[in-house]
C-alpha positions in Angstrom: 27.1 -36.6 36.5 28.7 -36.3 33.0 28.5 -34.7 29.8 27.9 -36.7 26.6 28.6 -36.4 22.9 26.1 -37.1 20.3 24.5 -40.3 20.4 26.6 -41.9 17.6 24.3 -44.7 16.6 21.5 -42.1 15.8 23.9 -40.2 13.7 25.2 -43.1 12.2 21.9 -44.9 11.1 20.3 -41.4 9.9 23.3 -40.8 7.6 23.6 -44.3 6.3 19.7 -44.2 5.5 20.1 -40.7 4.0 23.0 -42.1 1.8 20.9 -45.1 0.7 17.8 -43.0 0.1 19.6 -40.9 -2.4 20.8 -43.9 -4.1 17.2 -45.5 -4.1 15.8 -42.0 -5.2 17.9 -42.0 -8.2 17.6 -45.6 -9.3 13.6 -45.5 -8.9 13.1 -42.2 -10.3 15.6 -42.2 -13.3 13.3 -43.8 -15.9 10.2 -41.5 -15.1 12.3 -38.4 -14.6 13.8 -39.0 -18.1 10.3 -39.6 -19.5 8.6 -36.8 -17.8 11.2 -34.1 -17.1 13.7 -35.3 -20.0 16.3 -35.3 -17.2 17.1 -38.5 -15.4 19.0 -36.8 -12.7 16.0 -34.3 -11.7 14.8 -35.9 -8.7 18.4 -36.8 -7.6 19.5 -33.2 -7.7 16.7 -32.1 -5.8 17.2 -35.0 -3.2 20.8 -34.2 -2.6 19.7 -30.4 -2.3 17.2 -30.9 0.4 19.3 -33.5 2.0 22.4 -31.2 2.2 19.8 -28.5 3.7 18.5 -30.9 6.0 21.8 -32.0 7.4 22.8 -28.5 7.9 19.7 -27.9 9.7 20.2 -31.3 11.9 23.8 -30.0 13.1 22.6 -26.5 13.8 19.8 -27.7 15.9 21.9 -30.3 17.4 23.8 -27.4 19.1 20.9 -25.3 20.2 19.7 -26.0 23.8 16.4 -28.0 23.4 14.8 -25.9 26.3 15.2 -22.7 24.2 13.5 -24.4 21.3 10.8 -25.8 23.4 10.1 -22.4 24.9 9.2 -21.1 21.5 6.7 -24.1 21.0 3.4 -21.9 21.6 4.6 -19.5 19.0 5.4 -22.4 16.4 2.1 -24.3 17.4 0.2 -21.0 16.3 2.2 -20.4 13.3 1.4 -24.1 12.3 -2.1 -23.5 12.8 -2.3 -20.5 10.6 -0.2 -22.2 7.9 -2.7 -24.9 7.9 -5.3 -22.5 7.5 -3.8 -20.5 4.8 -3.1 -23.6 2.7 -6.7 -24.1 2.1 -7.1 -20.4 0.8 -7.1 -20.5 -3.2 -4.4 -18.7 -4.6 -2.2 -19.4 -1.3 -2.5 -23.0 -1.3 -1.5 -25.1 -4.4 -3.4 -28.1 -5.6 -1.2 -31.2 -6.5 -3.2 -34.7 -7.2 -6.5 -33.3 -6.1 -5.0 -32.1 -2.8 -4.5 -28.9 -1.3 -1.6 -29.4 1.1 1.3 -27.0 -0.5 2.1 -23.4 -0.4 3.8 -22.3 -3.6 7.0 -20.1 -2.8 7.6 -19.8 -6.5 11.3 -21.4 -6.2 9.8 -24.5 -4.4 6.6 -25.6 -2.3 6.3 -25.8 1.3 4.0 -28.4 3.1 2.9 -27.2 6.4 1.9 -30.3 7.8 5.3 -31.4 8.0 5.8 -28.5 10.3 2.8 -29.3 12.2 4.2 -32.7 13.2 7.5 -31.1 14.9 5.5 -28.1 16.4 3.1 -30.2 18.0 5.7 -32.4 19.5 7.4 -29.5 21.1 4.1 -27.9 22.2 2.9 -31.0 24.2 6.1 -31.6 25.6 6.9 -28.3 26.6 3.1 -28.0 28.2 3.1 -31.2 29.7 6.6 -31.0 31.3 5.0 -28.4 33.5 1.3 -29.5 33.8 1.3 -33.3 33.7 -0.2 -33.6 36.7 -3.4 -32.0 35.3 -3.7 -35.1 33.1 -5.4 -37.0 35.8 -8.5 -34.9 34.9 -10.4 -35.5 31.7 -12.1 -32.2 30.9 -9.5 -29.9 32.7 -6.6 -31.7 32.0 -6.6 -34.0 28.9 -9.3 -32.2 26.6 -7.5 -29.0 26.2 -4.6 -30.7 24.7 -7.0 -33.0 22.4 -8.6 -29.8 21.4 -5.4 -28.3 20.0 -4.8 -31.6 18.3 -8.2 -31.7 16.9 -8.1 -28.1 15.5 -5.1 -29.0 13.4 -6.6 -32.5 12.5 -9.6 -30.5 11.3 -7.6 -28.4 9.0 -5.6 -31.3 7.6 -8.9 -33.0 6.9 -10.1 -30.2 4.5 -6.8 -30.5 2.5 -7.4 -33.5 2.7 -4.4 -35.3 4.3 -5.7 -38.2 6.4 -2.2 -39.8 6.7 -1.2 -36.8 8.4 -4.2 -36.8 10.9 -3.5 -40.4 11.6 0.2 -39.7 12.3 0.0 -36.6 14.6 -3.0 -38.2 16.3 -1.2 -41.3 17.3 2.2 -39.3 18.2 0.0 -37.0 20.3 -1.6 -40.0 22.2 1.7 -41.6 22.9 3.1 -38.3 24.4 0.0 -37.8 26.4 0.1 -41.4 27.6 3.9 -41.1 28.5 3.2 -37.9 30.4 0.6 -39.6 32.7 -2.7 -39.4 31.0 -5.1 -42.2 32.0 -5.8 -45.5 29.7 -9.5 -45.1 30.9 -9.8 -41.8 29.4 -8.4 -42.9 26.1 -10.7 -46.0 26.0 -13.5 -43.8 26.9 -12.8 -41.5 23.9 -12.1 -44.1 21.6 -15.8 -44.9 21.0 -16.9 -41.4 19.9 -13.5 -41.0 18.0 -14.0 -44.3 16.2 -17.5 -43.5 15.2 -16.4 -40.3 13.6 -13.4 -41.9 11.8 -15.8 -44.4 10.4 -18.3 -41.6 9.1 -15.0 -39.9 7.7 -14.2 -43.0 5.9 -17.5 -43.7 4.4 -18.2 -40.1 3.5 -15.9 -40.3 0.4 -16.3 -43.2 -2.1 -12.5 -43.2 -2.8 -11.8 -44.1 0.8 -14.3 -46.9 0.7 -12.7 -48.3 -2.3 -9.2 -48.2 -0.8 -10.6 -50.4 1.7 -12.2 -52.7 -0.5 -9.1 -52.9 -2.6 -7.1 -53.6 0.7 -9.5 -56.6 1.1 -8.8 -57.9 -2.4 -6.1 -55.7 -4.3 -5.8 -58.0 -7.4 -9.6 -57.7 -7.9 -9.3 -53.8 -8.3 -5.9 -54.2 -9.8 -6.9 -51.6 -12.7 -8.0 -48.8 -10.1 -7.5 -48.5 -6.4 -5.3 -51.7 -6.3 -3.0 -50.7 -8.8 -0.2 -49.3 -6.7 -0.4 -52.2 -4.3 -0.6 -55.0 -6.7 2.5 -53.7 -8.5 4.3 -53.0 -5.2 3.8 -56.8 -4.5 5.1 -57.6 -7.9 8.1 -55.6 -7.1 8.7 -57.1 -3.9 8.1 -60.7 -5.0 10.5 -60.3 -7.8 13.3 -59.1 -5.6 13.7 -62.7 -4.0 16.5 -62.9 -1.7 19.2 -61.0 -3.1 17.2 -58.7 -5.8 17.5 -58.1 -9.4 20.6 -55.5 -8.8 20.8 -51.9 -8.2 19.2 -50.0 -10.9 17.5 -53.0 -12.6 13.9 -52.8 -11.3 11.2 -53.5 -13.9 8.2 -51.9 -12.1 9.8 -48.5 -11.8 9.5 -48.3 -15.6 6.2 -46.5 -15.3 4.3 -49.4 -14.0 4.5 -48.1 -10.3 3.4 -44.4 -10.1 5.9 -42.3 -8.6 8.2 -44.9 -7.4 10.5 -42.6 -5.7 7.9 -41.4 -3.2 5.7 -43.5 -1.0 6.6 -46.8 -2.7 10.3 -46.6 -2.9 10.6 -49.5 -0.2 9.1 -51.8 -2.9 11.7 -50.8 -5.4 14.5 -51.3 -3.0 13.1 -54.8 -2.2 13.0 -55.3 -5.9 16.5 -54.4 -6.5 18.2 -55.4 -3.2 15.9 -58.3 -2.4 14.9 -59.6 1.2 18.6 -58.9 2.3 18.1 -55.2 1.6 14.7 -54.8 2.7 15.6 -56.4 6.2 18.8 -54.4 6.2 16.8 -51.2 6.1 14.1 -52.6 8.5 17.1 -53.2 11.0 18.5 -49.7 10.4 15.0 -48.1 11.6 15.0 -50.6 14.6 18.5 -49.4 15.7 17.3 -46.0 15.4 14.4 -46.4 17.3 16.2 -48.4 20.1 18.6 -45.4 20.4 16.0 -42.9 20.3 14.1 -44.6 23.2 17.5 -44.9 25.1 17.9 -41.1 24.9 14.3 -40.6 26.0 14.9 -42.9 29.1 18.2 -40.8 29.9 17.3 -37.4 29.3 18.0 -35.1 32.1 14.5 -33.9 32.5 11.0 -34.7 31.8 10.9 -32.2 28.8 13.9 -34.0 27.1 12.1 -37.3 27.5 8.8 -36.3 26.1 10.4 -34.6 22.9 12.6 -37.7 22.4 9.7 -40.0 22.7 7.7 -37.7 20.4 10.4 -37.6 17.6 11.3 -41.3 18.0 7.7 -42.1 17.6 7.2 -39.8 14.5 9.9 -41.4 12.8 9.0 -44.9 13.8 5.4 -44.7 12.9 6.1 -43.1 9.5 8.3 -46.2 8.8 6.1 -48.8 10.1 3.1 -47.3 8.3 4.9 -46.8 5.0 6.2 -50.4 5.0 2.8 -51.9 6.1 1.2 -50.0 3.1 3.9 -51.0 0.6 3.2 -54.8 1.7 -0.6 -54.5 1.6 -0.8 -55.0 5.4 -3.0 -52.0 5.9 -4.9 -50.0 3.4 -3.2 -47.7 1.1 -2.4 -43.9 2.6 0.0 -41.5 1.5 3.0 -41.9 3.9 6.7 -41.4 3.1 9.5 -43.7 4.3 11.7 -41.6 6.5 15.0 -40.4 4.8 14.3 -42.6 1.8 11.4 -41.2 -0.1 11.9 -38.0 -2.4 10.6 -34.7 -0.7 12.0 -31.5 0.3 9.9 -30.2 3.4 9.7 -33.4 4.9 13.5 -34.4 4.5 14.2 -31.0 6.0 11.9 -31.1 9.1 12.7 -34.8 9.6 16.5 -34.1 9.7 15.7 -31.0 11.8 13.9 -33.0 14.5 16.7 -35.6 14.6 19.1 -32.5 15.4 16.9 -31.8 18.4 17.0 -35.4 19.4 20.8 -35.4 19.0 21.1 -32.2 21.3 18.7 -34.1 23.8 21.2 -37.0 23.7 24.2 -34.6 24.6 22.7 -33.5 27.8 23.6 -34.5 31.5 22.6 -37.8 32.9 22.1 -39.2 36.2 22.3 -42.9 37.2 18.4 -43.1 38.2 16.7 -40.9 35.5 14.6 -42.5 32.9 11.4 -41.8 30.8 9.7 -44.0 33.1 10.2 -42.3 36.4 8.7 -41.0 39.5 10.6 -38.0 40.7 10.4 -34.2 40.5 11.3 -32.4 37.2 13.1 -28.8 37.0 9.5 -27.2 37.3 9.2 -29.0 40.6 6.2 -31.1 39.4 5.7 -34.6 40.4 6.2 -37.1 37.5 3.7 -39.9 36.6 6.2 -42.4 35.8 7.6 -45.5 37.6 11.3 -45.8 38.5 13.7 -47.6 36.4 17.4 -47.6 36.0 19.3 -46.2 33.0 21.3 -49.2 32.4 18.1 -51.4 32.0 18.0 -50.5 28.4 
């Protein structure tokens, strides 16, 4: 066994994307920031500030043993659930764009759902690393974990924050599956869950309108399809090499809040197909290295946390790009490391710090995320064997 340093490629891709993100936030927001805030540097300054806080947090957590962090996960999970409940209370939760997702801290706002994402990854990974053998049972094994996820999803529904519900559900399912949950159980549960999901969609007219706009965005170009249509205009006008940095037309009050969920469209317009593919390659490199860390982690706990964090960032990127390109219906999902945001940036970078710490762990030549041996708690793993070098 040997000691490893940080995974260089994870650190490299994250820092490169952060730098590119800061440039794109300024480019995408300068016009609207000047128009609404009378300061074209308004969003850039905030992004640099939160990016700096996030990078500091990343390096701090990269030097804290992830076992110690995971041991606090039950408390973190409880705190997360309480915060999601508090945000729904008038006077504590702040309403922005018809959603109550933030707690006003006066100097800034705090979004509990971002904390929930990392809390649920740590909680599931910590508990499953000791109890994965119970997952062979549906009601006494799998259902208690789904109940925890469901309680948090219910609280997010009342904000409402459907994109966060989708994200934490998918990440949780991935972690549970990697820990040994049976596919047959998921298939069995998919029927009632699908029925409930469909009822939630048709219960709100705006959600139905989003589905209709997805089917034919240009028909609804003046209402629900407005953002997607202008996003497609931006991507199409970028061509191969783009209009040039800072020369986007759609950011000039055509595309609402272009520095947030639709920043990828502005990037494609200014940097073209080449720039867009470069960003996708950076995410693919990050995902590959994240999964490699999970494969080589020194124990099941590290493997599950690494899978969860990598899946979280991968799903956010995939869903964001899919929305921007009208591949799936519109939902509010930021592009990791690129979209402007305070809470999301800090917690994303904190999670990367935990991933970096896992990458420093000791490794043996026969340990991977897909394995079948004993973990540090003496529990039988539910994975099949694969050598480290195969990835």
